[in-house]
C-alpha positions as a Markdown table, in Angstrom:
| # | Residue | x | y | z |
|---|---|---|---|---|
| 1 | Met | 0.7 | -19.3 | -7.1 |
| 2 | Ser | 1.3 | -20.7 | -3.4 |
| 3 | Thr | 1.3 | -24.7 | -2.6 |
| 4 | Ile | -1.7 | -23.3 | -0.2 |
| 5 | Leu | -3.7 | -22.1 | -3.1 |
| 6 | Arg | -3.2 | -24.8 | -5.7 |
| 7 | Ile | -4.3 | -27.2 | -3.2 |
| 8 | Gln | -7.1 | -25.2 | -2.7 |
| 9 | Gln | -8.3 | -25.2 | -6.3 |
| 10 | Tyr | -7.8 | -29.1 | -6.5 |
| 11 | Val | -10.2 | -29.4 | -3.5 |
| 12 | Gln | -12.7 | -27.1 | -5.0 |
| 13 | Arg | -12.7 | -29.4 | -8.2 |
| 14 | Thr | -13.3 | -32.7 | -6.2 |
| 15 | Pro | -16.7 | -33.6 | -5.9 |
| 16 | Arg | -18.1 | -33.7 | -2.5 |
| 17 | Gly | -18.2 | -37.2 | -1.2 |
| 18 | Thr | -14.8 | -38.3 | -3.6 |
| 19 | Pro | -11.8 | -39.1 | -1.6 |
| 20 | Phe | -8.5 | -38.0 | -2.2 |
| 21 | Thr | -4.8 | -38.8 | -1.2 |
| 22 | Thr | -1.6 | -36.6 | -0.3 |
| 23 | Thr | -0.2 | -38.6 | -3.9 |
| 24 | Ala | -2.5 | -37.0 | -5.5 |
| 25 | Leu | -1.5 | -33.4 | -4.7 |
| 26 | Met | 2.2 | -33.8 | -4.8 |
| 27 | Lys | 2.5 | -32.0 | -7.5 |
| 28 | His | 1.8 | -28.9 | -6.5 |
| 29 | Gly | 4.7 | -28.7 | -4.2 |
| 30 | Ala | 7.3 | -30.3 | -1.7 |
| 31 | Arg | 5.8 | -33.1 | 1.2 |
| 32 | Ala | 6.4 | -30.8 | 3.8 |
| 33 | Ala | 4.2 | -27.9 | 2.0 |
| 34 | Val | 1.5 | -29.9 | 0.9 |
| 35 | Asp | 1.0 | -31.0 | 4.6 |
| 36 | Gln | 0.9 | -28.3 | 5.9 |
| 37 | Ala | -1.8 | -27.0 | 3.1 |
| 38 | Leu | -3.9 | -29.9 | 4.1 |
| 39 | Cys | -3.2 | -29.5 | 7.9 |
| 40 | Arg | -5.3 | -25.6 | 7.3 |
| 41 | Leu | -7.9 | -27.0 | 5.1 |
| 42 | Ala | -8.8 | -29.7 | 8.3 |
| 43 | Ser | -8.6 | -27.4 | 10.7 |
| 44 | Ala | -10.9 | -24.7 | 9.0 |
| 45 | Gly | -13.3 | -27.6 | 8.4 |
| 46 | Lys | -12.9 | -27.3 | 4.6 |
| 47 | Ile | -12.0 | -31.1 | 4.7 |
| 48 | Val | -11.4 | -34.4 | 6.7 |
| 49 | Arg | -9.1 | -36.7 | 7.1 |
| 50 | Leu | -10.1 | -40.3 | 6.5 |
| 51 | Thr | -6.8 | -42.0 | 7.2 |
| 52 | Arg | -2.9 | -41.7 | 6.6 |
| 53 | Gly | -3.1 | -39.4 | 3.0 |
| 54 | Val | -6.4 | -39.9 | 2.6 |
| 55 | Tyr | -8.8 | -37.0 | 2.6 |
| 56 | Val | -12.3 | -35.6 | 1.8 |
| 57 | Arg | -14.6 | -32.4 | 1.1 |
| 58 | Pro | -17.4 | -34.1 | 2.9 |
| 59 | Glu | -20.9 | -34.1 | 1.8 |
| 60 | Glu | -23.0 | -31.8 | 3.9 |
| 61 | Ser | -26.7 | -32.9 | 5.2 |
| 62 | Arg | -28.7 | -30.3 | 6.9 |
| 63 | Tyr | -30.6 | -33.0 | 8.9 |
| 64 | Val | -26.8 | -34.8 | 10.4 |
| 65 | Gly | -24.3 | -32.4 | 9.5 |
| 66 | Gln | -21.4 | -33.9 | 7.4 |
| 67 | Val | -21.8 | -37.1 | 5.8 |
| 68 | Leu | -18.6 | -39.2 | 5.3 |
| 69 | Pro | -18.1 | -41.2 | 2.5 |
| 70 | Glu | -18.6 | -45.0 | 2.0 |
| 71 | Pro | -15.5 | -47.2 | 3.6 |
| 72 | Phe | -15.0 | -48.9 | 0.3 |
| 73 | Lys | -14.8 | -45.4 | -1.7 |
| 74 | Val | -11.9 | -44.4 | 0.3 |
| 75 | Val | -10.5 | -47.9 | 0.5 |
| 76 | Glu | -10.5 | -47.5 | -3.4 |
| 77 | Ala | -8.1 | -44.2 | -2.6 |
| 78 | Met | -6.1 | -45.8 | -0.6 |
| 79 | Ala | -5.6 | -48.9 | -3.6 |
| 80 | Lys | -4.4 | -46.2 | -6.1 |
| 81 | Lys | -2.2 | -44.7 | -3.0 |
| 82 | Thr | -0.7 | -47.9 | -2.7 |
| 83 | Asn | -1.0 | -49.9 | -6.0 |
| 84 | Glu | -2.8 | -53.0 | -4.4 |
| 85 | Ile | -5.7 | -55.1 | -5.3 |
| 86 | Ile | -8.9 | -54.6 | -2.9 |
| 87 | Gln | -11.9 | -57.0 | -3.0 |
| 88 | Val | -15.2 | -56.9 | -0.6 |
| 89 | Ser | -15.3 | -59.6 | 1.6 |
| 90 | Gly | -16.4 | -63.0 | 1.0 |
| 91 | Ala | -19.3 | -62.4 | 2.8 |
| 92 | Glu | -20.6 | -59.3 | 1.5 |
| 93 | Ala | -19.7 | -60.7 | -2.8 |
| 94 | Ala | -22.0 | -64.1 | -0.6 |
| 95 | Arg | -24.8 | -61.6 | 0.5 |
| 96 | Gln | -24.7 | -59.7 | -2.7 |
| 97 | Phe | -25.5 | -63.0 | -4.6 |
| 98 | Gly | -28.3 | -64.0 | -2.6 |
| 99 | Leu | -25.8 | -67.1 | -1.0 |
| 100 | Ser | -26.0 | -65.3 | 2.6 |
| 101 | Thr | -27.4 | -63.4 | 4.7 |
| 102 | Gln | -25.0 | -62.5 | 6.6 |
| 103 | Val | -23.5 | -58.8 | 7.2 |
| 104 | Pro | -20.6 | -58.0 | 8.9 |
| 105 | Ala | -20.7 | -55.8 | 11.8 |
| 106 | Gln | -17.6 | -53.9 | 10.7 |
| 107 | Pro | -16.5 | -53.3 | 6.9 |
| 108 | Ile | -14.3 | -55.9 | 5.6 |
| 109 | Phe | -12.2 | -55.4 | 3.1 |
| 110 | Leu | -9.3 | -58.6 | 1.0 |
| 111 | Thr | -6.0 | -56.3 | 0.1 |
| 112 | Thr | -3.2 | -57.8 | -1.4 |
| 113 | Gly | -1.6 | -55.2 | 0.6 |
| 114 | Gln | -0.5 | -55.7 | 4.3 |
| 115 | Ser | -3.3 | -56.6 | 6.9 |
| 116 | Arg | -4.6 | -53.2 | 8.5 |
| 117 | Arg | -6.9 | -51.3 | 10.9 |
| 118 | Phe | -8.1 | -47.6 | 10.1 |
| 119 | Asn | -11.6 | -45.6 | 11.3 |
| 120 | Ile | -13.5 | -44.1 | 9.2 |
| 121 | Gly | -15.6 | -41.5 | 12.0 |
| 122 | Asn | -16.8 | -44.0 | 14.6 |
| 123 | Leu | -16.7 | -47.0 | 11.6 |
| 124 | Glu | -13.7 | -49.2 | 11.9 |
| 125 | Val | -12.7 | -50.8 | 9.0 |
| 126 | Thr | -10.5 | -54.2 | 8.3 |
| 127 | Leu | -7.9 | -55.2 | 5.4 |
| 128 | Lys | -7.3 | -58.5 | 5.9 |
| 129 | His | -4.1 | -60.0 | 3.7 |
| 130 | Val | -4.8 | -62.5 | 1.1 |
| 131 | Ser | -3.1 | -63.8 | -1.9 |
| 132 | Arg | -3.6 | -62.1 | -5.1 |
| 133 | Lys | -4.7 | -65.9 | -6.8 |
| 134 | Lys | -7.9 | -64.6 | -3.8 |
| 135 | Ile | -9.0 | -62.0 | -6.2 |
| 136 | Pro | -9.5 | -62.4 | -9.6 |
| 137 | Phe | -11.3 | -60.0 | -12.1 |
| 138 | Pro | -11.3 | -57.6 | -8.9 |
| 139 | Glu | -14.1 | -54.7 | -10.1 |
| 140 | Ser | -16.1 | -57.4 | -12.2 |
| 141 | Lys | -19.1 | -59.8 | -11.0 |
| 142 | Val | -17.5 | -62.9 | -12.5 |
| 143 | Gly | -14.4 | -62.4 | -9.5 |
| 144 | Leu | -17.6 | -61.7 | -7.2 |
| 145 | Ala | -18.9 | -64.6 | -8.1 |
| 146 | Ile | -15.5 | -66.9 | -7.7 |
| 147 | Leu | -15.0 | -65.1 | -4.0 |
| 148 | Ala | -18.5 | -65.7 | -2.9 |
| 149 | Leu | -18.1 | -69.6 | -3.1 |
| 150 | Trp | -14.9 | -69.3 | -1.7 |
| 151 | Tyr | -16.3 | -67.7 | 1.7 |
| 152 | Leu | -19.4 | -70.7 | 1.3 |
| 153 | Gly | -16.6 | -73.0 | 1.2 |
| 154 | Lys | -16.4 | -77.2 | -0.1 |
| 155 | Lys | -19.4 | -78.6 | 1.9 |
| 156 | Leu | -22.0 | -75.9 | 0.6 |
| 157 | Val | -20.7 | -75.5 | -2.6 |
| 158 | Thr | -23.1 | -77.6 | -5.2 |
| 159 | Pro | -24.5 | -77.4 | -8.5 |
| 160 | Gln | -27.3 | -75.7 | -7.4 |
| 161 | Thr | -25.5 | -72.9 | -5.7 |
| 162 | Val | -24.0 | -72.5 | -9.4 |
| 163 | Glu | -27.4 | -72.3 | -11.1 |
| 164 | Lys | -27.7 | -69.3 | -8.4 |
| 165 | Ile | -24.4 | -67.4 | -9.4 |
| 166 | Glu | -25.7 | -67.6 | -13.4 |
| 167 | Lys | -29.0 | -66.2 | -12.2 |
| 168 | Lys | -27.1 | -63.0 | -11.0 |
| 169 | Leu | -24.7 | -63.3 | -14.2 |
| 170 | Thr | -25.2 | -62.0 | -17.7 |
| 171 | Ala | -24.6 | -64.7 | -20.4 |
| 172 | Thr | -21.2 | -63.1 | -21.7 |
| 173 | Glu | -20.3 | -63.2 | -17.7 |
| 174 | Phe | -21.1 | -66.4 | -17.0 |
| 175 | Glu | -19.1 | -68.0 | -19.3 |
| 176 | Lys | -16.4 | -66.3 | -17.8 |
| 177 | Phe | -17.2 | -67.6 | -14.9 |
| 178 | Gln | -17.3 | -70.9 | -16.5 |
| 179 | Ser | -13.5 | -70.6 | -18.5 |
| 180 | Ser | -12.0 | -69.7 | -14.8 |
| 181 | Arg | -11.5 | -72.4 | -13.5 |
| 182 | Glu | -7.8 | -72.0 | -13.2 |
| 183 | Tyr | -8.8 | -69.6 | -10.3 |
| 184 | Met | -10.7 | -72.3 | -8.3 |
| 185 | Pro | -9.5 | -75.4 | -6.4 |
| 186 | Ala | -10.7 | -78.7 | -7.0 |
| 187 | Trp | -14.2 | -79.1 | -5.3 |
| 188 | Met | -15.3 | -75.4 | -6.6 |
| 189 | Ser | -14.1 | -76.2 | -10.6 |
| 190 | Asn | -15.9 | -79.5 | -10.1 |
| 191 | Ala | -19.5 | -78.3 | -8.5 |
| 192 | Val | -19.1 | -75.5 | -11.9 |
| 193 | Leu | -18.2 | -78.9 | -14.4 |
| 194 | Gln | -21.4 | -80.6 | -12.9 |
| 195 | Tyr | -23.4 | -78.5 | -13.2 |
| 196 | Thr | -22.6 | -77.7 | -17.2 |
| 197 | Asn | -23.0 | -81.3 | -17.8 |
| 198 | Thr | -26.3 | -80.9 | -16.2 |
| 199 | Lys | -27.5 | -78.2 | -18.0 |
| 200 | Glu | -26.1 | -80.0 | -21.4 |
| 201 | Thr | -27.9 | -83.2 | -20.6 |
| 202 | Lys | -31.0 | -81.7 | -19.9 |
| 203 | Arg | -30.8 | -80.0 | -23.6 |
| 204 | Val | -30.4 | -83.0 | -25.2 |
C-alpha cells in the first residue's frame, strides 16, 4: 500500500476536529512522501494545516463551513510532538477559579519549550516560555490553582483568596494543593498556611 493511501486511511480514522502531527505519520513512509501526501490532501480540502507539522480534518458547519479546533487542542498536539509541557496562562487559570474576569484578546499559553507565535486561521496564538517550576501538576486543577495564585501576585493573594480556591477543588485536590508548598514562593505558601491555621482555630 502506498504512503498516500496509508495516510488517507489514517486521516479518515481521525475524528474531525482532532489535530494530528506529522510525527504520528512517519511510520507510514519517508518524510518526503509523508509531506507530499499531506500537501495533496490539504490542496484537495480534506485536511487543513494549522501550523508547522500540525493538521486537522476540520469539522463542518452548514452555517460557517469549516470549523477549526480550539487553540488548546492545537497546542496539546504540539506538546506531544515536541515533548514539552504546555499550560493555559495565569490569567486564564485565575478566570477559571473566579479570581479574575480578565480574558486575553489573544490566546496565551505557557510552555517549557521555546517562546513562539503561530496563527490558527486569523487567530494569533502565543506560547510563552517559563521554567518547569511554574507549571506544576500539568493537566490538573491543583496545578491550575497554583498558577492562578502566581498570576495574582503577592499583593492580591490572601487567606480569603485561598478560601475561594478551596471551593473550586474537591477535598482530595485541596489536600494535595496544601501539601504542594514546595512549588510555591514564600508569600504564597504563607497565605495557604494562614488560611489552614484559621480553619483549624475555628474548629477548636
